[in-house]
N, C-alpha and C positions, 0 to 999 in steps of 0.2 A: 503494499499499501502505499498512494507517496501521496504527501499533502503539501500542495502549492497553492500561489497566487494566482486568481482568475487569469485567464486572457480572454478578449473578447467573443473568438471563436467557441467558449464554452457555452456560450448565453443560451442557445437553443437543446442544449442537452442540460444544461441547471433545470429549464422550464418544462423538460419532458420528467426530467426526477420529481418534479414538485409534483406534476401532473398526477403519478404513480403513487405519492405517497399523501396524498389528500384525498380524501374520498367523499369529505363532510365539509368542503369550502370552493369554491371554484377559484380557479388561477388565477396567481397576481398578472395581471399583465407584468411582459416583459421588462417595459418602460420602469415601472416600477419596484421592479427586484435591484434592476442595474441603479437607481438610484439608493440604494441601501451602499452598494458599493460603491457609488460617487463620495456618498459623507465620509465612509472609511476605508479604503481599499486594504490595507494594513491588518485588518482583521474579517476579511473577509477570504475566503480558499474553499480549493475545489478538492477531492477525494479524489485520487485513480486507482481504479485498480485493473492489474491486467491489459494497461497502457490503455484505459478508456474512463474517460469520469464518469464515475459512479455517485457520487455526494456532492455535498456543497454546503458551507457556511455562510451563513451573512449577519452581519452585527454591526454595532455602530455605536459612539457616544452620545447621550441623552440624558431627557430628564425622569428621574426616581418619579415612579408612579402616577404617569403621565405618559403610558405604551401607543405608541401612534397605532392610529385605525388602519386594518388592512386596506388594501389597493390605494393608498394615499403617497403623495410626491412629497417629500421631506426636504426644509432649509435644514442647513449646516445648526446645530446648537451647541454657540459657544460658553454656554453654561451646565455642561452637561455632568451631571453625578454620578451617570450608572453606565455600564455598556448594558445597551441592548437586545440584546439575543435575538434578532429578528425570523431565524428558522436553523437548522439546522436537517438536513433532509439526505437522506440515504438507501438507493434505489434498493429493493423488494432482495434482488439477485444478490448484492451487497453488504446485506445484513451481517454484522455477527461477526466484524473483524476490528472492530473500536475505535472508529473514525470521529463518531460521537463522543466519546470520550477525551481523546485528542484534541479533540477541537474546543472542548469546553476548557484541555489545561491551556493551550493557547489562549485563548480567549482569558483568562484569569492572568496569565501571563502580560496581555497587553493592556489588560487593564489597570494592573501594581504600577506596570511603567509609566500609564497615565494617567496617575492617582486620583483611581476613579474605586469609591470603594466601596460598589458596590456591580455586581450584575442584576439582570432582572429580565424577563421574559414575560410571555402567555403563552402556556400549556393549553393545546387542543388535542381532542380525539385521545382523551386517557392519556395524556403525555406525563400530567402532574406525578405520580409515583415514580416515573425514571428521575425525572426531577429532583425530588423529595429524595432517591437514593443519593446523588451527588450533592447534597447540601443545601440543596432551595427551599423557602418554606413560606407557604401558599402568604397572601398578605391583600386585606379589603382592600378598595380603592374608590376614590367617588369617579373617577371614571369609566365610563361607559365602554365594556366591551361586544358591544352587538354587533360589529363589523364581524367577532370573532365566532367560532363556533356555541353551541347550548353550554357547553361544559369548562369554558375557555379561566384559567382562572390565573391570574397573576401572581408569580413566586420573582423573591429575591436571594441574592446568595450573598452574604457578607461579606466582604474581604477583612478588615477588621473589626473590631470590637465598636470601636464610634459610630459605625454606619447604621 
């Protein structure tokens, strides 16, 4: 398995992996996915297995307790206080190779380097149990999660005691 930066030619495969992984959501437009990458290319990457892109990770600095709505185009967030994990997706044929765990470790390092005290995400399609295993905690927020699935759960991971 190889984890590397996203290249422009990867986007059709990223869109295909997204479609394979999210059966309870309409796929986000390619422009919306690329927007997250444009906000923070250093925290976005793909997984190759047998010389084929089989997974991706999109994350960017953002505001804690203010998850962006799906399908939206975002502007840079100069007062970010969390690394928002927009998406980790792995094709069904490549699951079980540890990509999500390795991606999570990379994101922790990125957040620590940028002095972001937390990681945050919205878990969908029953993924909250997986994220709890990695140390994320559910967090009640006032912002609507209506653009996500009915089981959407906002979660945070504190990198320090101050978070």
